[in-house]
C-alpha positions in Angstrom: 54.3 -27.0 -34.5 57.7 -27.1 -36.2 57.1 -29.9 -38.7 60.4 -31.5 -39.4 61.4 -32.6 -36.0 57.8 -33.8 -35.3 57.9 -35.7 -38.6 61.1 -37.4 -37.5 59.6 -38.5 -34.2 56.5 -39.9 -36.0 58.5 -41.8 -38.5 60.6 -43.5 -35.8 57.4 -44.5 -34.0 55.9 -46.2 -37.1 56.0 -49.9 -37.7 59.2 -51.8 -38.6 61.2 -50.5 -35.6 63.8 -53.2 -35.9 64.3 -52.4 -39.6 64.6 -48.7 -38.9 67.1 -49.4 -36.1 69.2 -51.6 -38.4 69.2 -48.9 -41.1 70.2 -46.3 -38.5 73.1 -48.5 -37.3 74.3 -48.7 -40.9 74.3 -45.0 -41.3 76.1 -44.5 -38.0 78.7 -47.0 -38.9 79.4 -45.3 -42.2 79.7 -41.9 -40.4 82.2 -43.4 -38.0 84.1 -45.0 -40.8 84.3 -41.7 -42.7 85.3 -39.9 -39.5 88.2 -42.3 -38.8 89.5 -42.1 -42.4 89.6 -38.3 -42.2 90.8 -37.8 -38.6 92.1 -41.0 -37.1 90.7 -43.5 -34.7 91.0 -41.5 -31.4 87.8 -39.7 -30.5 89.7 -37.4 -28.1 91.6 -36.0 -31.2 88.8 -36.4 -33.7 85.7 -34.3 -32.9 83.7 -35.9 -35.8 84.3 -39.4 -34.5 83.5 -38.2 -30.9 80.1 -37.0 -32.1 79.4 -40.1 -34.2 80.3 -42.4 -31.3 78.0 -40.4 -29.0 75.2 -40.7 -31.4 75.8 -44.5 -31.7 75.7 -44.9 -27.9 72.5 -42.8 -27.7 70.9 -45.3 -30.1 72.2 -48.2 -28.0 74.4 -49.5 -30.8 76.4 -52.4 -29.5 80.0 -51.7 -28.5 81.2 -54.4 -30.9 79.5 -52.7 -33.8 81.1 -49.4 -32.9 84.5 -51.0 -32.8 84.0 -52.7 -36.1 83.1 -49.5 -37.7 86.2 -47.8 -36.3 88.4 -50.7 -37.4 87.0 -50.7 -40.9 87.8 -47.0 -41.1 91.5 -47.6 -40.3 91.7 -50.7 -42.7 93.0 -50.7 -46.2 89.7 -52.0 -47.5 87.7 -49.1 -46.2 85.1 -47.6 -48.5 86.0 -44.4 -50.2 83.0 -42.4 -48.9 82.4 -38.9 -50.1 80.2 -36.3 -48.4 77.6 -34.8 -50.9 74.8 -32.4 -50.0 71.7 -32.1 -52.2 69.1 -29.3 -52.0 65.7 -29.2 -53.5 62.0 -28.2 -53.0 59.1 -30.2 -51.8 55.3 -29.4 -52.0 54.4 -25.8 -51.3 58.0 -24.6 -51.9 59.3 -26.2 -48.8 63.1 -26.3 -48.8 64.8 -29.7 -48.3 68.4 -30.4 -47.5 69.8 -34.0 -47.9 73.2 -35.0 -46.6 74.8 -38.2 -47.9 77.8 -40.3 -47.6 78.4 -42.2 -50.9 81.0 -44.2 -52.8 79.1 -43.5 -56.0 78.0 -40.0 -56.7 76.0 -40.9 -59.9 74.0 -43.6 -58.1 73.1 -41.4 -55.2 72.3 -38.4 -57.3 70.0 -40.5 -59.4 68.2 -42.0 -56.4 67.8 -38.5 -54.7 66.5 -36.9 -58.0 64.0 -39.8 -58.5 62.7 -39.4 -54.9 62.0 -35.7 -55.5 60.5 -36.3 -58.9 58.1 -39.1 -57.8 56.9 -37.3 -54.6 55.9 -33.8 -55.6 59.3 -32.1 -55.5 62.3 -31.2 -57.6 66.0 -31.3 -57.1 67.7 -27.8 -57.1 71.2 -26.5 -57.5 73.7 -26.4 -54.7 73.0 -23.5 -52.3 69.5 -23.0 -53.7 68.1 -23.7 -50.3 70.8 -23.7 -47.7 71.3 -19.9 -47.7 68.0 -19.8 -45.7 69.4 -22.0 -43.0 72.0 -21.8 -40.3 74.6 -24.6 -39.7 75.0 -25.0 -35.9 75.9 -27.5 -33.2 72.9 -29.1 -31.5 72.9 -31.1 -28.2 69.8 -32.9 -27.0 68.9 -34.2 -23.5 65.7 -35.9 -22.4 63.5 -33.7 -20.2 64.2 -36.0 -17.2 67.9 -35.0 -17.3 67.3 -31.7 -15.5 64.8 -29.0 -14.9 64.5 -26.1 -17.5 66.2 -23.6 -15.3 69.0 -26.0 -14.3 69.6 -27.0 -17.9 69.6 -23.4 -19.1 72.2 -22.5 -16.4 74.4 -25.5 -17.4 74.2 -24.6 -21.1 75.2 -21.0 -20.4 78.1 -22.0 -18.3 79.2 -24.5 -21.0 79.3 -21.7 -23.6 76.1 -22.5 -25.5 74.1 -19.9 -27.4 70.6 -21.1 -26.6 68.6 -23.7 -24.7 64.9 -24.5 -25.3 62.4 -27.3 -24.8 61.4 -28.8 -28.1 59.6 -32.0 -28.9 59.9 -33.3 -25.3 63.7 -32.6 -25.1 66.1 -30.0 -24.0 67.7 -28.6 -27.2 71.0 -26.7 -26.8 72.5 -24.9 -29.7 76.0 -23.5 -30.2 78.5 -22.5 -32.8 79.7 -25.4 -34.9 83.3 -25.0 -33.8 82.2 -25.0 -30.1 80.2 -28.2 -30.3 82.8 -30.6 -28.8 83.8 -28.2 -26.0 80.2 -27.4 -25.1 79.1 -31.1 -25.2 82.0 -32.2 -23.1 81.3 -29.5 -20.5 77.6 -30.5 -20.3 78.6 -34.2 -20.0 80.5 -33.3 -16.8 77.7 -31.2 -15.3 74.5 -32.9 -16.6 75.6 -36.3 -17.9 75.8 -37.9 -21.3 73.7 -36.3 -24.0 71.1 -38.0 -26.1 72.9 -36.6 -29.2 75.5 -34.0 -30.2 75.8 -33.2 -33.9 75.9 -30.5 -36.5 72.4 -29.7 -37.9 70.7 -27.3 -40.3 68.3 -25.0 -38.5 65.9 -23.0 -40.8 65.7 -19.2 -40.3 62.0 -19.3 -41.2 59.3 -22.0 -41.5 56.8 -22.5 -44.3 53.3 -23.4 -43.3 51.9 -26.6 -45.0 48.4 -27.9 -44.6 46.0 -30.6 -45.8 47.0 -33.2 -48.4 50.3 -31.4 -49.1 51.5 -32.5 -45.7 51.0 -36.1 -46.7 52.9 -35.7 -49.9 55.8 -33.9 -48.1 56.0 -36.5 -45.4 56.2 -39.2 -48.0 59.0 -37.4 -49.8 61.0 -37.0 -46.6 60.5 -40.6 -45.7 61.6 -41.9 -49.1 64.7 -39.7 -48.9 65.5 -40.8 -45.4 65.2 -44.5 -46.3 67.9 -44.2 -49.1 71.0 -46.2 -48.0 73.4 -43.3 -48.8 71.4 -40.6 -47.1 72.6 -39.6 -43.6 70.2 -36.8 -42.7 67.2 -35.0 -44.2 66.0 -31.5 -43.2 62.9 -29.5 -44.3 61.8 -26.0 -43.3 58.1 -26.5 -42.7 55.5 -26.3 -40.0 52.2 -28.3 -39.8 49.6 -29.1 -37.3 50.0 -32.2 -35.2 46.7 -33.5 -36.6 47.9 -33.2 -40.3 51.3 -34.8 -39.4 49.7 -37.7 -37.6 47.3 -38.2 -40.5 50.1 -38.1 -43.0 52.3 -40.6 -41.1 49.4 -43.0 -40.4 
């Protein structure tokens, strides 16, 4: 079992669903605000905003919240958010990538460094981990959206590179620059996607077992809960039983 995506599913099932959803809305709003500031308020002309709005809709974010985030991005009082990527290592030498949007580099760096240090990991240098990953576009559909053969055919026709079933979802991957085109083509043939975004996909996975899984899951959870952190990735695999135990 590929550990990171399974970990994400477990964490979203855990208690405090309303709190988790509110935190996710905040992260999505910040992403839309940053997208608008860089590329304008029209999703048709701003692929990053298009992706952020699609993610917000998939999370059932209210339309008023989406519009407020866009309006804030166009306003003079918008936060000056900066994208910063952190890379480090968790228990067992697992590589961890942390993507953030921050208005204070020093604050965020301190919080990320402390999270690693207190949970069995250590913060590394830029590119100390990411060279072992590929940056790709990823589109997800629920299994009910189409059969495997039909989804594969639609993905190929849309220009995607791969389509597999993973964690109870159809997962389509493509080149970063093709994400908007592929997701729009799939929306016409299959319907609106559950998500469409850039992701880091590891070239290899590191096996983790026993107590180390619990320490790693805690580290990833602490990082994911930081206000400035948008996404967390880790290149590990663990058994379902170890993951369930670690998250329980």
